N, C-alpha and C positions, 0 to 999 in steps of 0.2 A: 676772243682776243681782238684788241683794237687794231684797226687798219693803220699801217704806217706808210711812209713814202719810200721810194727806192733808196738803197743805201747811199748812193752818191748824193742825191738831193738831201736826204736826211742828214748826212754828215755836213753838208753846207749849212743847213739850218742850225745845227748844233754849233759849228764853228762861228757863224755870224752872231749867234746869241751870246756865246762866251766872249767874243771880241767886243760886243756891245757892253758886256759886264766890265771888261777890262778898260776899254777906251773911253767909255762914257760914265758908267755908274761909279767905278772905283776912281778913275782919274779925276772926276769932278766931285768926288765924295758925296754923291747923291744918296748913297746908303753906306754909312761908315762901317756897318757890320759886314759888308760884302768882302772886304779884304781879309777878314778873319777866316772865312770859309773858302776863299778862292785859292789861297796858298796856305796849307796844303789843299789840294783839290778835293773839296767835300761837296761840290755842287754837282748834282745829277741833272742831266738835261735829256728830256725825252721829246720825241716829235710824234705828234698825232695828226694824221691826215684825214681822219674820219669825222663824222658829224657829231652832233651834241651827245648822242648815246655813247659813241666811242670815247668822247672826252670824259664823260661821267665815269665810265668803266676804268679809264686810265687814271683818273683822279683817285678812285678807290684803290687801284693797284699801287699807286705811288704812296698813298697813305700807309698801306700795308708794308711797303718797302721801307718807309721811314721808321715805322714801328719796329721792324725786324733788323734794321741796319743803323746802328748808332754812328757808324763812320760816314754816313751821308748826312750832311747838315741840313740841306735844303734841296728842293727839286724845282726846276723850271720846266714847265710843260709847254712846248711850242705847238701852236695850233695852225695847221696849214690848209684846212678845208677852205675852199673859195668863199663859202658863205660867211665864215667867221672873219674874213678880211673886212667885212662891213662892221663898223664900230658898234652900231646898235644891235646887230646879231650877236656880236661878242658879248655885249652887256647882258643879253638874255642868257647866254651860256654861263657867264660869270654868276648871275643871280641864281640859276639852277644849281651851279656848283657850290655856292655858299649855303644854299638850303640843304643840299645833300651832306655837306660837312656837318651841319647841325643834326640832321636826321640820323647820320651814322654815329653820332656821339663824340665827334672830334672837336666840337666847339670848345674853346678854352685850352685845347692841347695844340691845335694847329690853326693857322689863319692863311687866308689867300690874299696875295697882293696882285694887282692887275696892271698889265702893260700892253700897249697896242700901238701900231704905227700911226693911228689916227686918234690917239687918246685925247680926250677933251674933258677937262675938269668942269663939273657943273657950275654954270655961271661964268665961265671963262670964255673969252673970245677965241675963235678958231686960230687966229694968228698971234696969240699970246705965247711967248716963249716958255712960260711956266708949264705948258702942256708937255714939253719935251722931257721933263723930269720923269714922265711915265710913258714916253714913246720909245718903242723898241723896234727892231727890224721886223719881227713877226709877232702876232698876238701871243701873249704868254699868260699862263696862270702860274703864280709863284707860291709854292707851299713852304711855309715857314713854321718851325716849332716855336710855340709861345715862350717856352722856357729859355730858348736861345735868345729871343728878343729881349727878355727881361735881363738875362746875363749881360748881353752886349750894351744894353742901355746903361747899366751901372758903370761901364768903362768910358762912357761919353759924358764929358762935363756938361755939355749943352745939348743933351739928347732932345729936349723939347723944342730946340731951335732948328732942328734938321729941316723941317718943311720950309721955314722962312729962308734959311740958307740956300736951299735948292732953288727956290723961286728967284732969289737975288742973283745967284750964279747963272741960271738959265737965261734970265733977262739980260745980264751983262754980256753973255756970249752971243745971244740973238738967234733968231730962227734960221738964218742962212747957214750958220755954223753947224747946227744940228742936222739940218736938211742934207748938207754935204757929207757929214759924218755918216749918217744912216744910209745914204745912197752908196757911199764907198764901201761900207760894211756889207751891204747886200750884194753889191756887184763883185766883190772879191770871192768869186766862186769858181771852181774848176770847170773846164769845158765839159759839156754833157754830150 
């Protein structure tokens, strides 16, 4: 069984992650599909404090959960191990996770989206606001059903323009806006 954080800390991570979904992802329409699963609450959020091995085990467990529970539309796995706070370490865990998704036979059924507090698009400058479209309060692996993506894409008239819309919106709002938002989301935690 994967190691997790203490209940109080774990609940803060879950609350911060879902606040980020509401106040950044949905508010700025970075993922137009998020609103369809947020209300009613079909987003499962798990916190994993363990290392890469624990993350892989949790990924498998969450894939099995999604297979067995149609009422859960998607899973956000928040990673709180100190080593995964480093973006390059996170990318290593993401690469392993992607490979395992394929090895387990889930490619084409599920996909992983990636979010991290220090997310940096390849070829992007560190201070480019576009990176905030994938910056979250904690490192995340987002498990999504491919069939759901296909279904939601049909509802969006300009589904192909989502990425360019996100970049324009992020740049219009600017880095300070997102820095302040993410800082406030992470600070809004109960006394420990």
